[in-house]
PyMOL Python script that loads the backbone (N, CA, C, O; Angstrom):
from pymol import cmd

cmd.read_pdbstr("""\
ATOM      1  N   MET A   1      97.792 125.941 152.163  1.00  0.00           N
ATOM      2  CA  MET A   1      96.984 127.185 151.205  1.00  0.00           C
ATOM      3  C   MET A   1      95.421 126.019 151.146  1.00  0.00           C
ATOM      4  O   MET A   1      94.278 126.476 151.188  1.00  0.00           O
ATOM      5  N   THR A   2      95.738 124.506 151.044  1.00  0.00           N
ATOM      6  CA  THR A   2      94.141 123.766 151.546  1.00  0.00           C
ATOM      7  C   THR A   2      94.094 123.784 152.313  1.00  0.00           C
ATOM      8  O   THR A   2      92.868 123.826 152.222  1.00  0.00           O
ATOM      9  N   GLU A   3      94.282 123.804 153.547  1.00  0.00           N
ATOM     10  CA  GLU A   3      94.053 123.913 155.134  1.00  0.00           C
ATOM     11  C   GLU A   3      93.264 125.793 155.187  1.00  0.00           C
ATOM     12  O   GLU A   3      92.639 126.228 156.154  1.00  0.00           O
ATOM     13  N   LYS A   4      93.474 126.382 154.212  1.00  0.00           N
ATOM     14  CA  LYS A   4      93.457 127.785 155.338  1.00  0.00           C
ATOM     15  C   LYS A   4      91.645 127.994 154.887  1.00  0.00           C
ATOM     16  O   LYS A   4      90.692 128.488 155.488  1.00  0.00           O
ATOM     17  N   ALA A   5      91.875 127.060 152.960  1.00  0.00           N
ATOM     18  CA  ALA A   5      90.795 127.238 152.868  1.00  0.00           C
ATOM     19  C   ALA A   5      89.388 126.289 153.217  1.00  0.00           C
ATOM     20  O   ALA A   5      88.260 126.618 152.848  1.00  0.00           O
ATOM     21  N   LEU A   6      89.762 124.805 154.160  1.00  0.00           N
ATOM     22  CA  LEU A   6      88.985 124.451 154.654  1.00  0.00           C
ATOM     23  C   LEU A   6      88.412 124.890 155.608  1.00  0.00           C
ATOM     24  O   LEU A   6      87.269 124.728 156.036  1.00  0.00           O
ATOM     25  N   ALA A   7      89.852 125.870 156.174  1.00  0.00           N
ATOM     26  CA  ALA A   7      88.851 126.390 157.640  1.00  0.00           C
ATOM     27  C   ALA A   7      87.936 126.826 156.706  1.00  0.00           C
ATOM     28  O   ALA A   7      87.439 125.843 156.157  1.00  0.00           O
ATOM     29  N   ILE A   8      87.314 128.285 156.109  1.00  0.00           N
ATOM     30  CA  ILE A   8      85.948 128.262 155.404  1.00  0.00           C
ATOM     31  C   ILE A   8      85.656 128.006 155.765  1.00  0.00           C
ATOM     32  O   ILE A   8      86.341 127.202 156.396  1.00  0.00           O
ATOM     33  N   THR A   9      84.326 128.045 156.141  1.00  0.00           N
ATOM     34  CA  THR A   9      83.041 127.310 156.954  1.00  0.00           C
ATOM     35  C   THR A   9      81.772 128.026 156.573  1.00  0.00           C
ATOM     36  O   THR A   9      80.666 127.512 156.739  1.00  0.00           O
ATOM     37  N   GLU A  10      81.951 129.192 156.072  1.00  0.00           N
ATOM     38  CA  GLU A  10      80.497 129.793 155.868  1.00  0.00           C
ATOM     39  C   GLU A  10      80.083 130.542 154.821  1.00  0.00           C
ATOM     40  O   GLU A  10      80.416 131.700 154.571  1.00  0.00           O
ATOM     41  N   LYS A  11      79.210 129.715 154.108  1.00  0.00           N
ATOM     42  CA  LYS A  11      78.874 130.429 152.415  1.00  0.00           C
ATOM     43  C   LYS A  11      78.731 131.929 152.407  1.00  0.00           C
ATOM     44  O   LYS A  11      77.580 132.323 152.223  1.00  0.00           O
ATOM     45  N   THR A  12      79.931 133.113 152.614  1.00  0.00           N
ATOM     46  CA  THR A  12      79.202 134.403 151.490  1.00  0.00           C
ATOM     47  C   THR A  12      78.592 134.922 150.539  1.00  0.00           C
ATOM     48  O   THR A  12      78.005 136.004 150.565  1.00  0.00           O
ATOM     49  N   GLY A  13      78.706 134.086 149.522  1.00  0.00           N
ATOM     50  CA  GLY A  13      78.819 134.222 148.205  1.00  0.00           C
ATOM     51  C   GLY A  13      79.175 135.345 147.935  1.00  0.00           C
ATOM     52  O   GLY A  13      78.457 136.260 147.531  1.00  0.00           O
ATOM     53  N   SER A  14      80.425 135.367 148.155  1.00  0.00           N
ATOM     54  CA  SER A  14      81.408 135.743 147.309  1.00  0.00           C
ATOM     55  C   SER A  14      81.639 135.312 145.975  1.00  0.00           C
ATOM     56  O   SER A  14      81.902 134.145 145.685  1.00  0.00           O
ATOM     57  N   TYR A  15      81.542 136.257 145.150  1.00  0.00           N
ATOM     58  CA  TYR A  15      82.472 135.180 143.888  1.00  0.00           C
ATOM     59  C   TYR A  15      83.836 134.537 144.149  1.00  0.00           C
ATOM     60  O   TYR A  15      84.161 133.586 143.438  1.00  0.00           O
ATOM     61  N   LEU A  16      84.604 134.941 145.040  1.00  0.00           N
ATOM     62  CA  LEU A  16      85.468 133.937 145.502  1.00  0.00           C
ATOM     63  C   LEU A  16      85.375 132.903 146.019  1.00  0.00           C
ATOM     64  O   LEU A  16      86.364 132.170 146.038  1.00  0.00           O
ATOM     65  N   LEU A  17      84.027 132.446 146.677  1.00  0.00           N
ATOM     66  CA  LEU A  17      84.195 131.167 146.762  1.00  0.00           C
ATOM     67  C   LEU A  17      83.385 130.491 145.846  1.00  0.00           C
ATOM     68  O   LEU A  17      82.159 130.582 145.789  1.00  0.00           O
ATOM     69  N   GLU A  18      84.418 129.515 144.820  1.00  0.00           N
ATOM     70  CA  GLU A  18      83.226 129.078 143.744  1.00  0.00           C
ATOM     71  C   GLU A  18      83.047 127.668 144.783  1.00  0.00           C
ATOM     72  O   GLU A  18      83.416 127.175 145.848  1.00  0.00           O
ATOM     73  N   THR A  19      82.201 127.461 143.608  1.00  0.00           N
ATOM     74  CA  THR A  19      81.093 125.931 144.760  1.00  0.00           C
ATOM     75  C   THR A  19      81.916 124.900 144.431  1.00  0.00           C
ATOM     76  O   THR A  19      81.970 124.311 145.510  1.00  0.00           O
ATOM     77  N   ASP A  20      82.777 124.111 143.472  1.00  0.00           N
ATOM     78  CA  ASP A  20      84.015 123.975 143.671  1.00  0.00           C
ATOM     79  C   ASP A  20      84.251 123.275 145.453  1.00  0.00           C
ATOM     80  O   ASP A  20      84.154 122.126 145.882  1.00  0.00           O
ATOM     81  N   SER A  21      84.541 124.403 146.030  1.00  0.00           N
ATOM     82  CA  SER A  21      85.011 124.499 147.230  1.00  0.00           C
ATOM     83  C   SER A  21      84.270 123.890 148.277  1.00  0.00           C
ATOM     84  O   SER A  21      84.729 124.096 149.401  1.00  0.00           O
ATOM     85  N   TRP A  22      83.531 123.389 148.226  1.00  0.00           N
ATOM     86  CA  TRP A  22      82.165 122.813 148.992  1.00  0.00           C
ATOM     87  C   TRP A  22      81.589 121.463 148.900  1.00  0.00           C
ATOM     88  O   TRP A  22      80.520 120.967 149.257  1.00  0.00           O
ATOM     89  N   GLY A  23      83.320 120.751 147.924  1.00  0.00           N
ATOM     90  CA  GLY A  23      83.061 119.319 147.902  1.00  0.00           C
ATOM     91  C   GLY A  23      83.948 118.673 148.337  1.00  0.00           C
ATOM     92  O   GLY A  23      84.612 119.013 149.316  1.00  0.00           O
ATOM     93  N   TYR A  24      84.131 117.522 147.620  1.00  0.00           N
ATOM     94  CA  TYR A  24      85.231 116.855 148.112  1.00  0.00           C
ATOM     95  C   TYR A  24      87.056 117.362 147.252  1.00  0.00           C
ATOM     96  O   TYR A  24      88.104 117.021 147.800  1.00  0.00           O
ATOM     97  N   GLU A  25      87.049 117.819 146.500  1.00  0.00           N
ATOM     98  CA  GLU A  25      88.111 118.674 145.526  1.00  0.00           C
ATOM     99  C   GLU A  25      89.225 118.993 146.487  1.00  0.00           C
ATOM    100  O   GLU A  25      90.389 118.609 146.369  1.00  0.00           O
ATOM    101  N   LEU A  26      88.690 119.808 147.541  1.00  0.00           N
ATOM    102  CA  LEU A  26      89.909 120.228 148.588  1.00  0.00           C
ATOM    103  C   LEU A  26      90.814 119.136 149.153  1.00  0.00           C
ATOM    104  O   LEU A  26      91.978 118.745 149.056  1.00  0.00           O
ATOM    105  N   TYR A  27      89.470 118.793 149.910  1.00  0.00           N
ATOM    106  CA  TYR A  27      90.263 117.055 150.018  1.00  0.00           C
ATOM    107  C   TYR A  27      91.258 116.921 149.843  1.00  0.00           C
ATOM    108  O   TYR A  27      92.283 117.160 150.483  1.00  0.00           O
ATOM    109  N   ASP A  28      90.865 116.174 148.172  1.00  0.00           N
ATOM    110  CA  ASP A  28      91.607 116.058 147.404  1.00  0.00           C
ATOM    111  C   ASP A  28      92.668 116.582 147.481  1.00  0.00           C
ATOM    112  O   ASP A  28      93.690 116.207 148.056  1.00  0.00           O
ATOM    113  N   LEU A  29      92.414 117.660 146.775  1.00  0.00           N
ATOM    114  CA  LEU A  29      94.088 118.216 146.746  1.00  0.00           C
ATOM    115  C   LEU A  29      94.786 118.637 148.390  1.00  0.00           C
ATOM    116  O   LEU A  29      95.970 118.967 148.463  1.00  0.00           O
ATOM    117  N   ALA A  30      94.197 118.594 149.220  1.00  0.00           N
ATOM    118  CA  ALA A  30      95.271 118.295 150.603  1.00  0.00           C
ATOM    119  C   ALA A  30      95.700 116.616 150.901  1.00  0.00           C
ATOM    120  O   ALA A  30      96.255 116.213 151.923  1.00  0.00           O
ATOM    121  N   ALA A  31      95.464 116.140 150.234  1.00  0.00           N
ATOM    122  CA  ALA A  31      95.598 114.867 150.273  1.00  0.00           C
ATOM    123  C   ALA A  31      96.730 114.538 149.589  1.00  0.00           C
ATOM    124  O   ALA A  31      97.527 113.695 150.001  1.00  0.00           O
ATOM    125  N   ILE A  32      96.877 115.262 148.380  1.00  0.00           N
ATOM    126  CA  ILE A  32      98.467 115.128 147.144  1.00  0.00           C
ATOM    127  C   ILE A  32      98.776 115.892 147.903  1.00  0.00           C
ATOM    128  O   ILE A  32      99.602 115.405 148.675  1.00  0.00           O
ATOM    129  N   CYS A  33      98.438 117.349 148.214  1.00  0.00           N
ATOM    130  CA  CYS A  33      99.928 118.123 149.110  1.00  0.00           C
ATOM    131  C   CYS A  33     100.042 117.514 149.805  1.00  0.00           C
ATOM    132  O   CYS A  33     100.936 118.306 150.103  1.00  0.00           O
ATOM    133  N   CYS A  34     100.095 116.370 150.924  1.00  0.00           N
ATOM    134  CA  CYS A  34     100.053 116.659 152.248  1.00  0.00           C
ATOM    135  C   CYS A  34     100.875 115.173 151.645  1.00  0.00           C
ATOM    136  O   CYS A  34     102.085 115.317 151.820  1.00  0.00           O
ATOM    137  N   TYR A  35     100.618 114.102 151.132  1.00  0.00           N
ATOM    138  CA  TYR A  35     101.871 112.866 150.755  1.00  0.00           C
ATOM    139  C   TYR A  35     102.892 113.794 149.393  1.00  0.00           C
ATOM    140  O   TYR A  35     103.794 113.102 148.921  1.00  0.00           O
ATOM    141  N   ARG A  36     102.832 114.467 149.122  1.00  0.00           N
ATOM    142  CA  ARG A  36     103.993 114.892 148.248  1.00  0.00           C
ATOM    143  C   ARG A  36     105.026 115.770 149.766  1.00  0.00           C
ATOM    144  O   ARG A  36     106.106 116.311 149.527  1.00  0.00           O
ATOM    145  N   LEU A  37     104.647 115.749 150.674  1.00  0.00           N
ATOM    146  CA  LEU A  37     105.408 116.891 151.660  1.00  0.00           C
ATOM    147  C   LEU A  37     105.389 115.812 152.592  1.00  0.00           C
ATOM    148  O   LEU A  37     105.562 115.969 153.801  1.00  0.00           O
ATOM    149  N   GLY A  38     105.222 114.938 152.147  1.00  0.00           N
ATOM    150  CA  GLY A  38     105.992 113.469 153.377  1.00  0.00           C
ATOM    151  C   GLY A  38     105.021 113.569 154.419  1.00  0.00           C
ATOM    152  O   GLY A  38     105.108 112.461 154.947  1.00  0.00           O
ATOM    153  N   MET A  39     104.111 114.238 155.070  1.00  0.00           N
ATOM    154  CA  MET A  39     102.923 114.620 155.532  1.00  0.00           C
ATOM    155  C   MET A  39     101.666 112.932 155.473  1.00  0.00           C
ATOM    156  O   MET A  39     100.457 112.909 155.242  1.00  0.00           O
ATOM    157  N   TYR A  40     102.623 111.758 155.785  1.00  0.00           N
ATOM    158  CA  TYR A  40     101.246 110.988 155.205  1.00  0.00           C
ATOM    159  C   TYR A  40     100.406 110.773 156.034  1.00  0.00           C
ATOM    160  O   TYR A  40      99.570 110.104 155.427  1.00  0.00           O
ATOM    161  N   GLU A  41      99.835 110.994 157.756  1.00  0.00           N
ATOM    162  CA  GLU A  41      99.380 110.384 158.853  1.00  0.00           C
ATOM    163  C   GLU A  41      98.111 111.211 158.097  1.00  0.00           C
ATOM    164  O   GLU A  41      97.013 110.736 157.805  1.00  0.00           O
ATOM    165  N   LYS A  42      98.665 112.803 157.832  1.00  0.00           N
ATOM    166  CA  LYS A  42      97.358 113.648 157.071  1.00  0.00           C
ATOM    167  C   LYS A  42      96.843 114.208 155.778  1.00  0.00           C
ATOM    168  O   LYS A  42      96.053 115.049 155.348  1.00  0.00           O
ATOM    169  N   ALA A  43      98.240 112.732 155.138  1.00  0.00           N
ATOM    170  CA  ALA A  43      97.102 113.006 153.469  1.00  0.00           C
ATOM    171  C   ALA A  43      96.069 111.874 153.762  1.00  0.00           C
ATOM    172  O   ALA A  43      95.045 112.078 153.110  1.00  0.00           O
ATOM    173  N   HIS A  44      96.002 110.786 154.500  1.00  0.00           N
ATOM    174  CA  HIS A  44      95.846 109.765 154.867  1.00  0.00           C
ATOM    175  C   HIS A  44      93.796 110.219 155.480  1.00  0.00           C
ATOM    176  O   HIS A  44      92.698 109.714 155.246  1.00  0.00           O
ATOM    177  N   ASN A  45      94.154 111.060 156.064  1.00  0.00           N
ATOM    178  CA  ASN A  45      93.017 111.531 156.435  1.00  0.00           C
ATOM    179  C   ASN A  45      91.894 112.148 155.322  1.00  0.00           C
ATOM    180  O   ASN A  45      90.762 111.750 155.047  1.00  0.00           O
ATOM    181  N   TYR A  46      92.860 113.538 154.685  1.00  0.00           N
ATOM    182  CA  TYR A  46      92.162 113.905 153.903  1.00  0.00           C
ATOM    183  C   TYR A  46      91.411 112.758 152.853  1.00  0.00           C
ATOM    184  O   TYR A  46      90.201 112.658 152.651  1.00  0.00           O
ATOM    185  N   ALA A  47      92.247 112.127 152.396  1.00  0.00           N
ATOM    186  CA  ALA A  47      91.962 111.221 151.623  1.00  0.00           C
ATOM    187  C   ALA A  47      90.882 110.089 152.327  1.00  0.00           C
ATOM    188  O   ALA A  47      90.569 108.995 151.858  1.00  0.00           O
ATOM    189  N   LEU A  48      90.666 110.380 152.925  1.00  0.00           N
ATOM    190  CA  LEU A  48      89.182 109.525 153.711  1.00  0.00           C
ATOM    191  C   LEU A  48      88.574 110.227 153.862  1.00  0.00           C
ATOM    192  O   LEU A  48      87.756 109.577 154.513  1.00  0.00           O
ATOM    193  N   ILE A  49      88.066 111.445 153.811  1.00  0.00           N
ATOM    194  CA  ILE A  49      87.324 112.557 153.827  1.00  0.00           C
ATOM    195  C   ILE A  49      87.120 113.063 152.626  1.00  0.00           C
ATOM    196  O   ILE A  49      86.148 113.731 152.273  1.00  0.00           O
ATOM    197  N   ALA A  50      88.110 112.719 151.943  1.00  0.00           N
ATOM    198  CA  ALA A  50      87.204 112.850 150.158  1.00  0.00           C
ATOM    199  C   ALA A  50      86.232 111.808 149.414  1.00  0.00           C
ATOM    200  O   ALA A  50      85.293 111.731 148.621  1.00  0.00           O
ATOM    201  N   ILE A  51      87.206 110.974 150.312  1.00  0.00           N
ATOM    202  CA  ILE A  51      86.191 109.287 149.718  1.00  0.00           C
ATOM    203  C   ILE A  51      84.536 109.335 149.936  1.00  0.00           C
ATOM    204  O   ILE A  51      83.554 109.367 149.195  1.00  0.00           O
ATOM    205  N   LYS A  52      84.778 109.323 151.328  1.00  0.00           N
ATOM    206  CA  LYS A  52      83.703 110.185 152.289  1.00  0.00           C
ATOM    207  C   LYS A  52      82.333 110.484 151.167  1.00  0.00           C
ATOM    208  O   LYS A  52      81.327 109.945 150.707  1.00  0.00           O
ATOM    209  N   MET A  53      83.213 111.884 151.124  1.00  0.00           N
ATOM    210  CA  MET A  53      81.988 113.223 149.748  1.00  0.00           C
ATOM    211  C   MET A  53      81.920 112.141 148.090  1.00  0.00           C
ATOM    212  O   MET A  53      80.840 111.825 147.592  1.00  0.00           O
ATOM    213  N   GLU A  54      82.905 111.844 147.647  1.00  0.00           N
ATOM    214  CA  GLU A  54      82.813 110.956 146.639  1.00  0.00           C
ATOM    215  C   GLU A  54      83.397 109.326 146.966  1.00  0.00           C
ATOM    216  O   GLU A  54      84.458 108.825 146.591  1.00  0.00           O
ATOM    217  N   PRO A  55      82.475 108.812 147.666  1.00  0.00           N
ATOM    218  CA  PRO A  55      81.957 107.255 147.295  1.00  0.00           C
ATOM    219  C   PRO A  55      82.916 106.371 146.303  1.00  0.00           C
ATOM    220  O   PRO A  55      83.919 105.771 146.690  1.00  0.00           O
ATOM    221  N   ASP A  56      82.365 106.402 144.770  1.00  0.00           N
ATOM    222  CA  ASP A  56      82.994 106.384 143.452  1.00  0.00           C
ATOM    223  C   ASP A  56      84.064 106.013 143.378  1.00  0.00           C
ATOM    224  O   ASP A  56      84.682 104.953 143.269  1.00  0.00           O
ATOM    225  N   ASP A  57      84.268 107.282 143.469  1.00  0.00           N
ATOM    226  CA  ASP A  57      85.523 108.277 142.571  1.00  0.00           C
ATOM    227  C   ASP A  57      86.869 107.175 142.542  1.00  0.00           C
ATOM    228  O   ASP A  57      87.700 107.088 143.446  1.00  0.00           O
ATOM    229  N   ILE A  58      86.863 106.561 141.582  1.00  0.00           N
ATOM    230  CA  ILE A  58      87.835 105.428 141.561  1.00  0.00           C
ATOM    231  C   ILE A  58      88.870 105.675 141.683  1.00  0.00           C
ATOM    232  O   ILE A  58      89.489 104.731 142.175  1.00  0.00           O
ATOM    233  N   ARG A  59      89.729 106.908 141.389  1.00  0.00           N
ATOM    234  CA  ARG A  59      91.512 107.800 141.698  1.00  0.00           C
ATOM    235  C   ARG A  59      91.268 108.281 143.271  1.00  0.00           C
ATOM    236  O   ARG A  59      92.184 108.648 144.007  1.00  0.00           O
ATOM    237  N   LEU A  60      89.753 108.209 143.685  1.00  0.00           N
ATOM    238  CA  LEU A  60      90.210 108.957 144.775  1.00  0.00           C
ATOM    239  C   LEU A  60      90.759 107.442 146.196  1.00  0.00           C
ATOM    240  O   LEU A  60      91.373 107.439 147.263  1.00  0.00           O
ATOM    241  N   LYS A  61      90.142 106.506 145.414  1.00  0.00           N
ATOM    242  CA  LYS A  61      90.253 104.927 146.168  1.00  0.00           C
ATOM    243  C   LYS A  61      91.921 104.429 145.924  1.00  0.00           C
ATOM    244  O   LYS A  61      92.628 103.799 146.710  1.00  0.00           O
ATOM    245  N   ARG A  62      92.230 104.897 144.694  1.00  0.00           N
ATOM    246  CA  ARG A  62      94.100 104.487 144.084  1.00  0.00           C
ATOM    247  C   ARG A  62      94.879 105.553 145.239  1.00  0.00           C
ATOM    248  O   ARG A  62      95.806 105.100 145.909  1.00  0.00           O
ATOM    249  N   ASN A  63      94.557 106.585 145.364  1.00  0.00           N
ATOM    250  CA  ASN A  63      95.483 107.847 145.598  1.00  0.00           C
ATOM    251  C   ASN A  63      94.922 106.949 146.973  1.00  0.00           C
ATOM    252  O   ASN A  63      95.694 105.996 147.081  1.00  0.00           O
ATOM    253  N   LEU A  64      94.041 106.902 147.885  1.00  0.00           N
ATOM    254  CA  LEU A  64      94.317 106.514 149.047  1.00  0.00           C
ATOM    255  C   LEU A  64      95.417 104.829 149.311  1.00  0.00           C
ATOM    256  O   LEU A  64      96.298 104.917 150.166  1.00  0.00           O
ATOM    257  N   GLU A  65      95.363 104.346 149.045  1.00  0.00           N
ATOM    258  CA  GLU A  65      96.135 103.237 148.302  1.00  0.00           C
ATOM    259  C   GLU A  65      97.421 103.405 148.366  1.00  0.00           C
ATOM    260  O   GLU A  65      98.242 102.867 149.109  1.00  0.00           O
ATOM    261  N   LEU A  66      97.575 104.305 147.417  1.00  0.00           N
ATOM    262  CA  LEU A  66      99.035 104.750 147.174  1.00  0.00           C
ATOM    263  C   LEU A  66      99.565 105.702 149.110  1.00  0.00           C
ATOM    264  O   LEU A  66     100.339 105.340 149.997  1.00  0.00           O
ATOM    265  N   ILE A  67      98.735 106.830 148.979  1.00  0.00           N
ATOM    266  CA  ILE A  67      98.876 107.169 150.525  1.00  0.00           C
ATOM    267  C   ILE A  67      99.147 105.870 151.467  1.00  0.00           C
ATOM    268  O   ILE A  67     100.290 105.717 151.899  1.00  0.00           O
ATOM    269  N   ASP A  68      98.143 104.939 151.796  1.00  0.00           N
ATOM    270  CA  ASP A  68      99.163 104.119 152.877  1.00  0.00           C
ATOM    271  C   ASP A  68      99.726 103.123 152.933  1.00  0.00           C
ATOM    272  O   ASP A  68      99.892 102.336 153.865  1.00  0.00           O
ATOM    273  N   ILE A  69     100.243 103.118 151.294  1.00  0.00           N
ATOM    274  CA  ILE A  69     101.797 102.487 151.521  1.00  0.00           C
ATOM    275  C   ILE A  69     102.472 103.513 152.662  1.00  0.00           C
ATOM    276  O   ILE A  69     102.203 103.205 153.823  1.00  0.00           O
ATOM    277  N   LYS A  70     103.118 104.419 152.517  1.00  0.00           N
ATOM    278  CA  LYS A  70     103.719 105.476 152.607  1.00  0.00           C
ATOM    279  C   LYS A  70     103.504 105.036 153.908  1.00  0.00           C
ATOM    280  O   LYS A  70     104.062 103.966 154.149  1.00  0.00           O
ATOM    281  N   TYR A  71     102.800 105.577 154.921  1.00  0.00           N
ATOM    282  CA  TYR A  71     101.824 105.758 155.811  1.00  0.00           C
ATOM    283  C   TYR A  71     102.226 105.061 156.799  1.00  0.00           C
ATOM    284  O   TYR A  71     103.008 105.347 157.705  1.00  0.00           O
ATOM    285  N   ASN A  72     101.345 103.639 156.461  1.00  0.00           N
ATOM    286  CA  ASN A  72     102.480 102.552 156.985  1.00  0.00           C
ATOM    287  C   ASN A  72     102.967 101.954 156.702  1.00  0.00           C
ATOM    288  O   ASN A  72     102.591 100.789 156.836  1.00  0.00           O
ATOM    289  N   ALA A  73     104.427 102.300 155.966  1.00  0.00           N
ATOM    290  CA  ALA A  73     105.771 102.092 156.566  1.00  0.00           C
ATOM    291  C   ALA A  73     106.451 103.131 157.149  1.00  0.00           C
ATOM    292  O   ALA A  73     107.639 103.041 157.457  1.00  0.00           O
ATOM    293  N   ALA A  74     105.419 104.642 157.417  1.00  0.00           N
ATOM    294  CA  ALA A  74     105.754 105.326 158.565  1.00  0.00           C
ATOM    295  C   ALA A  74     105.980 104.888 160.225  1.00  0.00           C
ATOM    296  O   ALA A  74     106.823 105.065 161.105  1.00  0.00           O
ATOM    297  N   LEU A  75     104.277 104.005 159.997  1.00  0.00           N
ATOM    298  CA  LEU A  75     104.017 103.390 161.616  1.00  0.00           C
ATOM    299  C   LEU A  75     105.249 102.427 161.667  1.00  0.00           C
ATOM    300  O   LEU A  75     105.912 101.933 162.578  1.00  0.00           O
ATOM    301  N   GLU A  76     105.277 102.357 160.013  1.00  0.00           N
ATOM    302  CA  GLU A  76     106.293 100.711 161.488  1.00  0.00           C
ATOM    303  C   GLU A  76     107.387 101.117 161.389  1.00  0.00           C
ATOM    304  O   GLU A  76     108.044 100.308 162.043  1.00  0.00           O
ATOM    305  N   SER A  77     108.460 102.298 160.761  1.00  0.00           N
ATOM    306  CA  SER A  77     109.555 102.576 160.945  1.00  0.00           C
ATOM    307  C   SER A  77     109.343 103.595 162.350  1.00  0.00           C
ATOM    308  O   SER A  77     110.223 104.133 163.022  1.00  0.00           O
ATOM    309  N   SER A  78     108.442 103.624 162.456  1.00  0.00           N
ATOM    310  CA  SER A  78     108.548 105.168 163.805  1.00  0.00           C
ATOM    311  C   SER A  78     108.168 103.705 164.949  1.00  0.00           C
ATOM    312  O   SER A  78     107.899 104.093 166.086  1.00  0.00           O
ATOM    313  N   HIS A  79     108.144 102.850 164.850  1.00  0.00           N
ATOM    314  CA  HIS A  79     108.197 101.810 166.110  1.00  0.00           C
ATOM    315  C   HIS A  79     109.385 100.455 166.021  1.00  0.00           C
ATOM    316  O   HIS A  79     110.083  99.737 166.737  1.00  0.00           O
ATOM    317  N   GLU A  80     109.117 100.652 164.956  1.00  0.00           N
ATOM    318  CA  GLU A  80     110.833 100.003 165.316  1.00  0.00           C
ATOM    319  C   GLU A  80     112.668 101.064 166.213  1.00  0.00           C
ATOM    320  O   GLU A  80     113.722 100.448 166.371  1.00  0.00           O
TER     321      GLU A  80
END
""", "prot")
cmd.dss("prot")
cmd.show_as("cartoon", "prot")
cmd.util.cbc("prot")
cmd.orient("prot")
């Protein structure tokens, strides 16, 4: 669902499109969802985008650290 929301690239003025949808929040949510689904590479990429948009957010940085633990472990096991 987050990827569907992120696919919307134009503001239409509709009440259905919240202003928060244009900030880091959807990328943060996508990172969390992908992490929970075991999609660590996607989680990593979404977390990086969220941090670029909100570079001073400590929670985002800590989430990326947690994601990277799983992401790096997945990379290592795929090379074995």
